[in-house]
C-alpha positions in Angstrom: -6.8 -14.7 10.1 -4.5 -13.0 7.2 -0.8 -11.4 8.5 0.5 -8.9 6.3 4.1 -7.5 5.7 5.2 -4.6 4.3 9.0 -4.0 3.1 10.6 -0.8 1.1 10.1 1.9 3.1 13.1 4.7 3.5 14.7 7.7 2.9 14.6 9.6 -0.9 15.5 12.9 -1.8 12.5 14.3 -3.9 11.6 13.1 -7.5 12.7 9.5 -6.6 11.2 6.4 -6.3 10.6 3.6 -4.1 8.4 0.8 -4.7 7.0 -1.0 -1.5 5.7 -4.6 -1.6 3.2 -6.1 0.7 3.3 -10.4 1.5 -0.1 -11.6 2.2 -0.4 -15.2 4.1 -2.4 -17.4 6.6 -6.3 -17.6 4.8 -5.6 -15.4 1.8 -8.5 -17.1 0.0 -10.6 -14.5 2.2 -9.3 -11.5 1.0 -11.6 -9.3 -0.9 -9.8 -6.0 -1.6 -6.0 -5.1 -0.7 -4.7 -1.9 -0.7 -2.7 0.3 -0.2 -2.7 3.6 2.9 -1.0 6.0 4.1 -0.8 7.7 7.5 0.9 11.0 8.0 1.8 12.6 11.5 -1.2 14.2 12.6 -3.9 13.2 9.6 -6.5 10.2 9.0 -5.3 7.3 6.9 -5.8 7.7 3.9 -6.5 4.9 0.7 -4.2 5.1 -1.8 -5.2 2.5 -4.1 -6.5 -1.1 -4.2 -7.4 -4.6 -6.1 -10.6 -5.7 -5.7 -10.8 -9.3 -6.3 -12.0 -10.2 -9.6 -11.7 -6.2 -10.4 -9.6 -3.6 -12.0 -7.4 -1.1 -9.8 -8.1 1.7 -8.7 -6.0 4.9 -7.1 -7.3 7.7 -5.1 -7.2 11.5 -7.4 -3.9 12.3 -5.3 -1.5 10.0 -6.6 -3.1 8.9 -9.6 0.1 8.9 -12.5 2.5 8.9 -9.9 1.3 5.8 -7.8 1.2 2.5 -9.5 -0.9 -0.7 -7.4 0.3 -4.4 -9.0 0.3 -7.8 -7.2 1.8 -10.8 -7.7 -0.7 -14.1 -7.1 2.1 -16.3 -7.0 4.3 -14.8 -4.9 0.6 -13.6 -2.7 2.5 -10.1 -3.2 1.1 -6.8 -3.8 3.4 -3.4 -4.9 3.2 0.0 -4.9 5.0 1.6 -7.1 5.7 5.6 -6.1 7.5 8.3 -8.2 7.8 11.6 -8.5 8.1 11.3 -4.7 7.0 14.7 -2.7 7.9 16.1 0.5 4.7 16.0 1.6 4.4 11.7 0.9 6.3 11.4 3.7 3.8 8.9 6.3 3.8 5.9 7.0 2.3 3.8 4.5 0.1 0.3 5.3 -1.1 -2.6 3.7 -4.7 -3.3 4.2 -6.8 -6.5 3.5 -11.2 -6.6 3.3 -11.9 -9.3 4.2 -14.9 -11.6 3.0 -16.1 -12.2 6.3 -16.0 -8.4 6.9 -12.5 -8.2 8.7 -10.3 -5.6 8.0 -6.3 -6.1 8.1 -3.2 -4.4 8.8 0.2 -4.6 8.8 2.7 -3.4 10.9 3.7 -0.2 8.2 6.6 1.3 6.5 8.0 4.0 7.1 8.7 6.4 4.0 10.8 9.8 4.7 10.9 12.2 1.4 13.2 14.7 2.1 12.9 18.1 0.0 
């Protein structure tokens, strides 16, 4: 199994920045792709950015230029730097992992609230 713990959410004014962290533990060698997702009230969960194993990062068009995903392999941590935040970025942000054996793992999420 893979355990994921997100942190860094909170309340921020529009135009501000936040950096989210996701620390992975457990059987991390089974991780194929790790990514950041979000789910706003009444909406489906959407993929924002991901880092496939041995490949370059990928970002959704909706956040390109504002959100950046990065990783620290020593700390087993993935970050999501979010800049120029908008009220529509308000959501619960989740870290998600696609394991090689086909199972998906999720963290519990961290709430980001952007006030206008």
